[in-house]
N, C-alpha and C positions, 0 to 999 in steps of 0.2 A: 781042400776039405778043411773044416774047422778042426782045431786041436781037440784032443780028448778032454782037456780041462774046460774048454768052451762048451762042449756038448753036455758035460755034467752040470755046469753052473748056469747054463741058459737053455732050459728045457725046450723052449719054443723052437730052438734050432734043430731039434731032432725028431722029425717025422710026424708033426701034427699040423700040417698046413691048413687043414680044415678048421682046426681049433683056432689057429692064428687069424684066419680070415674072419671068423666069427667075432673075435676080440676087436679086430680092425673095424669091422662093420658097426659094432656096438659103439665104439669110441667115436667114429665118424658121425653116426646119427645123433648121438648125445651131444657132441660139440656143435653140430649144425643147429640143433634146437636151442642150445644155450647162446650161440652167437646170433641166431635169429632174434632172440629176445633182446640181446644187448645192442645190436646194430639197428634194430627197429627204432629204438629210442633216439639214436643219433640222426637217423633220416627224418624222423618226425620232428626233432628239434630244429632241423634246418628248414622244414617245409611248413609246419603248422603250430608248433608249441608257442612261438612268439605271440601269435594272435589269440590263442586260447588262454594262455596263462599269464601273459604280460601285454594285455590289449592297450594299455595307456601309453606305450612306447612307440617310437617310429619303427618301421620295419627292421632296419639294420640293428637298432638297439635291442629290439625284442628278440631278434635272433641271437644277439650277443648274450642276453640274459638266459635264453634257452640253452646255449652252449655252456653257460656257467653251471647250470644244473646238471648238464651232461658231464662236465668235468668233475663235479663233486663225486660222482659215482666211482671215479678212478681212485679217489682218496681211500675208499674202503677196500680196494683190491689188495694192497699189501697186508692189511689186517686179516683179510680172508686167507691170504697166502700163509701167514703164520699159523692161524688157527687150524685151517684144513691141512696144512703141511704137518703140523704136530701130530694130529690124530691120524692122518694118512700114513705117517711113518711109524705110528704105534699100533694102529688097529687094522690098517690095510687100505689099499687104493679104492676098492670097489665100494665099500660102505660110504666113504666120503663123497664119491661121485654121485651116488643116489641122493644124498642130502643136498648137494649143490644144485642138482637138477630141479628138485622140488622147490628150493628157495628161489631160484631164478624164474622158473615158470610161474609160481604163485605171485611174485612181485610184479611180473610183466602183465599178467592178466588183470591185476588190481589197478595198474596204471590206466588201463582202458575204462575203468569205472570212476576215475577221479573227476568230479565236476570241474568246470572251468572257472576262471576268475569272476566272471559275471554272475556266477551262482553262489559261490561261497567265499569270494574275496581272497584275502591273502592266504587263507588256509589251503587254497588250491596249489600254488607253487610249493608250499611247505610239504604237503602230502606227496607231491610229485618228487621232491628232492629226497624225502625219506625212502620212498620205494626205489629210487635210483641208487641210494646207498646200499640197500639190500641186494640189488642187482650186482653192484660192484663187489660186495663181500662174497657173494656166491661165485662170481666169475674168478675171483682171486684164487679160489681153491679148485676150480674146474679144470683149467688148462693143464696144470702140473699132473693131476691124477690121470687125465685122459691120455696124455702122451706117454706117461710112465707105464701105464697098463700095457700099451703096445710095445714100447721099448723093452720092457722086462720079459715079455713073452717071445720076442722075435729073434731071428737068426742075426748074429752080429755082422755077417757079411752083407746083409741087405737091410740093416737097421734104419738107414736113412730113408729108404723107400717105404718100408712099412710104417715107420713112425711119422712120415709126412702125411699119411692119410687123415689122422685127426686134425692136422693143420688145414686140410681141405674143408673142415667144418666152418672156418671163417668165411671164405668166399661163398660157400654153399649157404651159410646162414644169411650173409649179406644179400646173396642172390634171391633167397626166399623172402627176406624182409622187403627189399626194394621191389621185387616182383609183385608182392601183395599190395604194397602202396601204389605201385604203378597201375595195377588193375583197378584199385579204388578210385584213383584220380581220373582214369579213363572213362569210367561208367557213371561217375557222380559229378554234379556241378561243383564249382569251387566252394560255394556256400554250404552245400551238403557235406562235402568232404571235411570242411572246417568244423561243422556243427557236430557230426557224429561218425562220418565215414572213417576217419583216422583211428577210431577206437576198435574197429572190427579186427585189424591185424593183431592188436594186443590181446583181445579176448580169445583169439584163435590159439594163443600160446597154451591155454589150459588143455586143449585136445592134444597138442604136440607133446606136452609133458607126459601125458598118459602113455603115449606110444614109446617115448624115450625111456620111461621108467620100466616098462615091460621088457624092453630090450636089455637094459643095463642089469636088471636083476638076474638075467639068464647067463651071464658070463662068469668065468672063473677068476679067482684072485690071482695076482701076480705070483708066479712060482719063485722068483728071486726074492720077493718080500717074505714069503713064507720060510724060505731057507735062511734069510738073514734074521728073521724073528727067532727061529730055533737057535741060531748061534748066539743071539743076544741073551736068550734065556740061560744058556750054558755059561756065558761070561758073567751074567748077573749072579749066578750061584757061586762063582769063583772070586769075582772082583767087586761085587756090589752093584748097585743101580748105575746105569749109564746116564750120561748127560742128556738133558732135553735136546731134541733135534735142533731147535733154534740156537741154543748156546753152542752146540757142537759145530754147526755149520758156519757160524760167524767166527768161531775160533780157528777152525781148520780149513775152511774153504772160502775165506773172505776174498781172496784174489779171484776165485771163480765167480763169486757173486758180482764183483766189479766188471769182469769180462762179460757176463750175461747182461748186465745193465747197459754197458756201453754198446754191445752188439744190438740191442733192441732200439737204440735211439733213432737211427734212420728208418728202421723197419716200422716202428710205431708211428712216428711223426708223418712219414710219407703216406702211410696207409690212410690215416684219418684226414689228411689233406686231400688225397685223391678220391676218397669215397664219401666223406661227410661234408667237408668244407666246400668241395666242388659244387654241391647243390646250392649252397648259399651264393657262391660266386656267380654261378650261371643264372639263378633265378632272380636274386636281388640286384646284382651288379650289372650283368649283361642282359637282363630282362628276357632270358630264354625260358620257354614254358617248362613247368614241372615235369610233364610227361617226357619231353625230349631229354632233359637232364637225367631223369631216372633211368631211361632206356640206355643211355650211354654207360652208366654205372652197371646196369644189368648185363650188358654184353661183356664188359670188361671182367666182371666177376665170373661169368661163365667160362671165359678163356682161362682165367687164373685157376679155377677149380681143376681144369684139365692139365695145367702145367705143373702144379705142385708136386704130384708123385714123380713126374719126369725129373724135376730138379732134385728131389730126394734121392732118386736112383743115381743121378749124376754125382751126388756127394759121396755115394758109396764107391764110386770108381776113382774120382780125382781128389776126394777129401772135402771135409766140411768148409774149411777156410777159403779155398779158391772160389767155390760157388758163392759163398756168402759175400766175398769181396766184390765179385762181379755185380751183384745186386746193389751193394752199398754205393759203389762208384757210379753205377748206371743211374740210380735214382737221383743222386746228387746232380748229375749232368742233365738228366731229363727234366728236372724241375724248371729249367729255363725255357725249354721248348713247350712244356706242358701248358703254361698259361698263354703263350703265343698262339697255340692251336685253339684253345678255348675262345680267345678273343675274336677269332674268325666268325664265331656264331654258326659255324657249319656243323651239321650233325656228324658227317664222317670224320671231321677233324676232332670233334668231341670224343667220339668213340676211339680214335687213334690215340689221343692224349691219355685217356683213362686206361686203355688196354696196355699200352707200352709201359706206363707207370706201374701197373700191376704185374707185368712180366718181371720187371726188375725187383719189385717187392717179393714176388714168389721165390726168386733166387736166394733171398735172405730167409724168408719164412719157412720154406720147405725143409732145409737141413737143420733148422733151429731146434726142433724137437729132439732129434738124435744128439745134436751138439750139446745142448744143455743137460740132457740125461747122462751123457758120458763125462760130465765134469764132477759129479758128486757120488759119494758112497751110498749104498742102498738104504741104510737106516736113517739117512738124512736127505735122500734124493728128492722126495716130495717137497720138503721144506726148502732146500737149496734152490731147486729149479723154479719153484713158485715165487720165492722171494726175489731172486735175480730178475725174473721176468716182470713181476708186478711192481717192484720199486721203480723200475724205469718207466712204467706206464704212468706214474704220477707226474714225472718230469717231462715225459714225451707225449704219449697219446692223450692224456687228460687235457692239457692246455693247447694242443695243436690247433683244433678248429677255433678256439678262443683267441689265440695269438694271431692266427691267420686273418680272422675277422677284424680284430683290432688293428692290425697292420694295414689292411685294406681300407678301413675307415679313416685311419690317420693320414695315409699317403695317397690313397686313391689309385694306386697302381700295384701290380703283382710283384714287382722287383724285390721288395723286402721279404716277401714270402719265399721266393726262390733262394734268396740268401739264407734264410732260416732253415730250409730243407737241406741246403748245401753244407751248412755247419753241422747239422745232425749227421750227415753222411760222413763228414770228416771224423767225428767222434767215433762212429762205428768202425771205420777203417782202422783207426788207431787201436781200438779194443780187440778187433779180430786179429790184427797183425801181432799184438802182444800175447795172444792166447796160444795154447798148444794145439796141435792137430790131434783130434780124438777118434778119427775114423778107425774102426776095427777094435776099439777098446773092449776088454772083457769087463762087463759091468760088475761081476761078482768079485773082481780083483781090486776094485777101488777101495782102499782102506779108509776107515773112519778118520784117520789123522790127515787125510788129503793126499797121501802118496798113491801112485797108480802103477800097477805092474805093466810093463811094456808088453804089447801083444806078441804072441809067439810068431816066429818067422812065417810058418805056414799059414797062420791066420792073416798076416799082413798081405801075403801073396794072394790068398783067396779073396781078400777085400778088394784087391785091385784087378781081379780077374774079370 
């Protein structure tokens, strides 16, 4: 049984499973829509943007330039993390999640309206890049708010399981994005898809946003945030205004930010190599059809969606760090087999390569939501978790397809790419080993100065039951 202190400070633990499930469903659907928007760009960059927006380049260079615009969106994610984190820690999680959804959906739908280079010249890639920056800014604030809304409602004994569901929005969004693109490529000729077919999935985002907005407006604000806000108001009356969240988190939680950044290196790099660069590698390098390549990613994403809550639940039983380390070591080793399987040009081998890679990725991604939430105090948790996650995305996810494409172009072989993923895995292993185990932490007991109350013995026992 959870301790009395936990029951008071984490209301989601006490008797509102229906309410928690509603929060989880709203977060999952919202993150699915946002990741659909974001991943759609990556898949389109690999398949068609080179010809539409950079037609004067050879195919590999055009793809490289497309991935450059793709990477630029990551630069805006830390800015979004700071801005959304600040207001999310001051005004609440729910309000900022609504704003991020509208920004992401609006910019994605507009991408579907941008004319190609042949129509408006250099203005086309400039408009594309601007809208990609807005996407990145919105996503920088989306992830932290979505996982915190669940983490701060949920039972600490099963936080890893419940908080992993918003993480399922990534494979679900990728599944949806790749599925729609796969459908379009299967029913249209290559010329029709390049001319207008690729725009349909982007325009579809407008409808999805309306659905997500209706769902997000129906959920309650985080009870832990409301409690922390009341405490902050009392402290303000006694001690004066508190520090801005960004200043406080850098001053008191800088080690935790570094842990989060390091933990994301292998997770981020491997994911974009497995799901985005793989399309370039198969289509441009191996001359495998778009449909075959998309279907392999589609199957792998479906398997990953099912696995994420299982790994989240496992982290509740054995701890966040052991599960995360299995994923980091596994993805580093699998990167060597990954390209060997792709090189066979066999569809079952493609599916196996992508699926096993995403299994190891899931072992890192599933416990990440609870793990990062448990590192920071409530009044700076949105800022801390978002900054830690999004700063690493600039160094990891942003250049991953770009670096992989450049390495392939320079060396003509996948070996340097496997080395690249292996080094990222080593960084993540070091970061996770250096971190503290957070399973079973009382989120309300994490102090603004970075100190953390040790969970009560009965809470530790319950967490491992």
